[in-house]
N, C-alpha and C positions, 0 to 999 in steps of 0.2 A: 086963281090957280098959278098965274105967272109969278106971283109974290111968294107963294108957298115953297116953290122949288129952291130958290136961293137960300131961304131960311132953313130948309131941310139940310142942304149942303153944309151950311155953317154949323148946324147942330151936330151932324154926323162926323164932321172933321174934328170937332172938339172932344169926341169920345176917346181919341188916342192922344195921350200927352206923353212927352218925353220924360223919362225918369231923370231925376237930378242926382248926379254923382259928384261929390265934392272933389275939385281939382282935375276933373276929366275935361279934356279939350276936344270936343267932337270934330272940330275943323281939322285939327292936327291928326286925329285918328283917320279921318276920311281921306285926307290928301297925302298920307304916308305912301312913300314909293316902295316900301318893303325891301330896302337894301340893308346891308349889314350895318351901315352907319345911321340910317334913319329907320328905326324899328318901332313897332307897336307894343313891345313887351312891357315897358313902364305903364302904359295905359291899361294893358290887360291885368297887370298886377293890382292896379288901383281898382278895377272892376271887381276882381276876385275878393279884394279886402273889404269892399263895400257891397257884396252880393246880396245882403239882406234887403237893400233898397230895390233890387231887381227881381227878387223872388216873387212869384205870383204875377209878374208882368207878362203880356202876351207877345206873340211874334211880331205884330205891327209896331209895338213900342220899341222892341229890340232893334228892328230894322230901321226905325226913325233915329235911334241913338247911334247905332253902329253901321248902318247901311246894309246892302245885300251881303249875305255870307259868301265866302269863298266857295264853300260847298255845303250841302245839307244832306242829311240821312234820315230816312224813315226807318225806325227800329220796331222791334216787337211791341205789342200792347199799345200801338198808336203813339209811342213816344217819337219825338223828333229831335234831331241834333242840328244845330247851326255851327259851322266851323269858320273861324276867321284866321287867315294865315298871320303868323308872327315870325320874326327873325330874332333869335334868342340872344346871341352874344357875338363876340369878335370872330369866332370860328364859324359863323353862319350856320349854326345848327338849327334847323327849322323846327318850330313849335307852333301849336295852334291854340287859339282860345275856343273852348267847347262850351256851348250853351245848350242844356238839355231841357226840353219841354215835355210836360206830361200829356196825357190824352185830352185834357181840357185846355190845352194851348197855354199853360202857365209855366214860367221859368221854375225849374226845380233845382238846377245846379249850374254853377259856372266854375270852370277850372281851366288850367293851362296844361296841355298834353303834348307829347311828342309824336 
């Protein structure tokens, strides 16, 4: 019994893999200070341009890749949105990366919003 538990933990942790996005630097995304000079916009644009690699992924995989969202929203028909804060340009106009999940916990859309 004592040998089965660690094996189960390894097996269950392997169920969630981080999606691979070409050119995406997760460490830079995670450690961004969200200032006008150091923003996440270029990372967000990269995610949107390669969103086909993220479509169908679950919340756990997105959190592994992007960390905890700045905010989240439960919408009608059991849809859920994760929002990640971005600073867009030299004028510091705030934008957000929006990740929409369907009722089955799969990514359906990724876009940049104001």
